[in-house]
Backbone bond lengths (Angstrom), bond angles and torsions (degrees), N, CA, C in turn:
res aa  C-N    CA-C-N  psi(-1)  N-CA   C-N-CA  omega(-1)  CA-C   N-CA-C  phi
1 M - - - 1.477 - - 1.537 108.62 -
2 M 1.268 117.83 -46.02 1.435 121.11 -177.44 1.532 111.79 -60.76
3 S 1.354 116.89 -45.06 1.479 119.36 -178.91 1.495 111.62 -68.70
4 E 1.371 116.66 -27.90 1.479 120.90 179.96 1.564 106.06 -70.60
5 D 1.316 121.18 -40.23 1.428 123.32 179.00 1.486 109.58 -65.31
6 L 1.404 118.00 -39.60 1.367 120.79 179.50 1.567 113.12 -67.44
7 S 1.241 118.24 -38.74 1.448 125.31 178.84 1.587 108.76 -64.13
8 I 1.339 114.63 -37.81 1.522 116.31 -179.12 1.491 103.40 -70.33
9 D 1.308 120.91 -43.60 1.444 121.86 -178.92 1.595 109.65 -59.24
10 A 1.354 116.66 -43.09 1.451 117.92 -179.71 1.508 112.67 -64.71
11 R 1.348 114.47 -39.69 1.417 117.09 174.22 1.535 116.93 -60.96
12 Q 1.409 109.22 -38.81 1.431 117.09 -179.67 1.628 108.08 -69.13
13 E 1.242 116.77 -36.44 1.388 122.58 -179.65 1.610 109.23 -67.46
14 T 1.243 113.62 -44.75 1.510 119.73 171.05 1.454 114.95 -54.40
15 R 1.310 119.67 -46.21 1.447 123.75 178.87 1.531 108.73 -68.26
16 I 1.352 118.62 -38.06 1.471 118.59 178.52 1.465 110.50 -61.51
17 V 1.394 118.63 -44.59 1.483 123.99 177.35 1.494 109.96 -58.18
18 C 1.315 117.54 -46.96 1.490 122.28 -176.78 1.508 106.10 -60.54
19 Q 1.337 119.29 -49.08 1.429 122.78 -178.35 1.486 111.96 -63.10
20 E 1.253 117.98 -40.72 1.589 119.76 172.10 1.488 110.71 -57.42
21 M 1.331 117.16 -43.33 1.477 115.57 -177.61 1.535 110.75 -71.74
22 K 1.275 122.23 -32.46 1.444 126.95 171.66 1.554 113.76 -60.02
23 I 1.288 111.36 -44.71 1.480 121.33 179.41 1.583 106.96 -63.43
24 K 1.292 116.24 -49.42 1.503 121.42 178.09 1.547 112.40 -55.66
25 R 1.337 113.25 -47.49 1.543 116.52 177.14 1.531 111.14 -63.76
26 A 1.316 116.44 -39.76 1.451 118.05 -179.10 1.649 110.13 -65.43
27 E 1.238 112.75 -42.90 1.505 116.73 173.71 1.412 113.68 -58.10
28 E 1.416 120.45 -41.93 1.443 121.43 174.33 1.528 114.49 -61.70
29 K 1.367 114.00 -43.58 1.424 117.49 172.59 1.488 116.69 -57.73
30 I 1.355 115.06 -43.28 1.469 121.20 174.49 1.458 113.51 -54.27
31 K 1.379 114.05 -48.92 1.433 122.30 -178.34 1.620 108.17 -61.49
32 D 1.224 116.55 -45.58 1.454 119.54 178.90 1.505 111.22 -62.79
33 L 1.261 119.72 -39.91 1.481 124.99 -177.93 1.558 107.85 -69.75
34 E 1.361 117.44 -36.82 1.439 119.61 175.49 1.560 114.84 -64.43
35 D 1.377 111.98 -39.81 1.472 120.09 175.82 1.493 108.96 -62.03
36 R 1.322 115.20 -43.28 1.489 113.70 -179.49 1.472 114.52 -69.90
37 V 1.356 116.74 -34.21 1.476 118.99 176.82 1.509 109.13 -64.81
38 R 1.296 119.39 -41.74 1.445 121.78 -179.08 1.504 110.55 -60.42
39 L 1.395 116.68 -42.09 1.365 122.44 179.75 1.577 110.50 -61.02
40 L 1.305 115.83 -46.57 1.449 123.26 174.46 1.456 116.60 -57.23
41 E 1.318 113.24 -43.87 1.534 117.58 175.93 1.452 112.46 -64.03
42 K 1.357 118.11 -36.25 1.495 121.51 177.04 1.484 107.56 -64.48
43 R 1.291 121.36 -45.57 1.497 122.69 -178.54 1.500 113.05 -65.09
44 V 1.355 117.02 -37.23 1.466 122.00 176.37 1.531 110.36 -64.99
45 F 1.308 115.16 -44.87 1.558 116.46 176.76 1.551 108.20 -63.03
46 Q 1.260 118.43 -38.37 1.537 119.37 -177.43 1.474 108.27 -66.24
47 A 1.357 120.06 -42.52 1.440 127.65 -179.15 1.538 107.75 -63.36
48 A 1.377 117.99 -42.62 1.436 123.25 -178.26 1.489 109.66 -63.43
49 A 1.358 117.69 -39.51 1.465 124.81 -179.86 1.581 108.40 -64.89
50 V 1.355 115.18 -43.49 1.459 115.25 -178.99 1.529 113.22 -68.76
51 V 1.319 114.50 -37.84 1.500 117.13 177.11 1.459 109.97 -66.43
52 S 1.333 120.58 -44.82 1.493 119.99 -179.82 1.463 112.23 -63.91
53 A 1.319 118.32 -37.42 1.423 119.52 176.24 1.535 114.87 -67.15
54 A 1.341 116.97 -34.31 1.404 119.55 180.00 1.550 105.30 -74.96
55 L 1.357 125.67 -38.64 1.381 125.40 179.30 1.578 108.98 -65.76
56 A 1.298 119.39 -37.38 1.512 122.28 175.66 1.519 106.66 -64.29
57 L 1.312 120.54 -43.70 1.524 118.50 -179.71 1.545 111.22 -64.17
58 L 1.305 112.21 -42.00 1.515 115.17 -178.07 1.527 106.70 -65.36
59 G 1.298 120.24 -42.90 1.506 119.57 175.45 1.415 112.42 -57.05
60 L 1.346 122.42 -45.81 1.465 131.11 -179.84 1.522 107.33 -58.26
61 L 1.396 118.20 -45.11 1.406 120.73 -174.91 1.577 109.58 -70.99
62 A 1.368 113.52 -35.45 1.455 116.08 174.88 1.476 113.32 -62.54
63 Q 1.317 118.24 -43.62 1.446 119.63 177.84 1.515 111.99 -64.24
64 I 1.296 114.25 -37.61 1.520 114.96 -179.59 1.539 112.16 -66.69
65 S 1.382 112.50 -41.46 1.445 118.30 176.32 1.545 113.87 -60.75
66 K 1.358 115.58 -36.56 1.446 121.18 179.52 1.576 108.81 -67.48
67 A 1.300 114.64 -35.85 1.491 121.25 -173.69 1.564 106.81 -68.09
68 Y 1.384 116.43 -35.94 1.472 114.49 176.72 1.464 119.99 -85.74
69 L 1.342 115.64 -0.75 1.482 119.41 -178.60 1.479 110.80 -88.39
């Protein structure tokens, strides 16, 4: 009876350790994904800035060309 209780405890301990390792790996994956999302957000903001600057320049050029017509 006593050894049976101990083997259950050992199995439970093994499961706990396995679950802890899975949680640690999941947290590492989450951190990696968060870093990737931040990088993509940064690139999107940069692209938006370039597009808005290009549109502003095109609008300015259109107004200049209207002024000379």
